[in-house]
C-alpha positions in Angstrom: 83.8 34.7 67.3 85.2 38.3 68.1 88.2 39.6 66.8 90.8 41.3 69.5 90.7 44.4 70.2 94.5 44.8 69.4 93.4 43.7 65.8 90.5 46.0 65.8 92.9 49.0 66.8 95.3 47.8 63.8 92.3 48.1 61.6 91.4 51.5 62.8 95.1 52.9 61.8 95.0 51.6 58.5 91.4 53.1 57.5 92.4 56.3 59.2 96.0 56.1 57.4 93.6 55.4 54.5 91.4 57.7 54.7 93.6 60.6 55.9 92.0 61.1 59.3 93.4 61.2 62.4 93.7 58.1 64.7 92.3 58.8 68.2 91.5 55.9 70.3 91.1 57.1 73.2 88.0 59.3 71.6 89.4 63.0 73.0 88.1 65.9 72.1 90.8 67.2 69.5 88.2 69.8 67.5 89.0 67.8 63.9 85.7 68.6 63.1 85.6 71.9 63.1 89.2 71.6 61.0 88.3 70.0 58.2 84.9 72.3 57.7 85.2 74.5 54.7 86.5 77.9 55.2 83.7 80.3 55.8 85.8 84.1 54.9 85.1 83.2 51.1 81.6 83.2 51.0 81.2 85.8 53.4 83.1 87.8 51.1 80.9 86.9 48.0 77.8 87.8 50.2 78.5 91.2 50.4 78.3 93.0 47.4 82.0 95.0 46.2 82.6 98.4 47.1 81.6 101.0 44.8 82.9 104.6 44.2 81.3 107.2 46.5 80.6 111.3 46.1 83.1 111.7 48.7 86.1 109.7 46.9 85.3 111.4 43.8 85.7 114.9 45.7 88.9 113.8 47.5 90.4 113.3 44.1 89.0 116.7 42.4 89.7 118.2 45.4 93.6 118.4 44.9 93.3 119.7 41.7 91.4 122.7 42.7 87.7 121.7 41.9 84.8 122.0 44.7 81.7 120.1 43.9 78.3 120.3 46.0 76.8 116.9 47.8 73.5 117.6 48.3 72.6 114.4 49.9 75.4 115.7 52.7 73.9 119.2 52.7 70.5 118.2 53.2 71.8 116.5 56.4 73.5 118.6 57.7 70.4 120.8 57.4 68.3 118.5 59.2 70.4 118.3 61.9 71.0 121.5 62.5 67.2 122.2 62.8 66.6 119.0 65.3 68.9 120.7 67.6 67.1 124.0 66.7 64.0 121.4 68.1 66.2 120.3 71.4 66.1 117.0 69.7 70.2 116.9 68.7 73.2 114.4 70.4 73.9 115.2 73.5 77.7 116.9 74.2 80.0 114.4 74.9 81.0 115.0 78.4 85.4 116.0 78.2 86.0 115.2 81.7 84.8 113.1 85.6 83.5 116.5 86.7 81.4 116.8 84.1 79.4 113.5 83.9 76.3 112.8 85.5 77.3 110.5 88.1 80.6 112.9 89.3 77.4 115.2 89.6 75.3 112.7 91.5 78.1 112.6 94.1 78.1 115.8 95.3 
């Protein structure tokens, strides 16, 4: 013999109260599955290494006291950029006004 529907609803309500679940007899989409999941923020933050002191941090710290430092990697990078510019491979200049843009030149 089958139990009446109201009795099954009461059983489901008690079950949800015991196991700390939401009672949802209409089976609406409430997003509880997403809300019950563990937060991902701490796991994602732990994945990436902690930031260490960079050469620029040291440079900023000691420049206040009048000491100057030489960053060889930065100097090499700037030199490579200058060589690329001389060869015509540098980045294009920024357009400051709409009149300088290509689309404006095409319309004329």
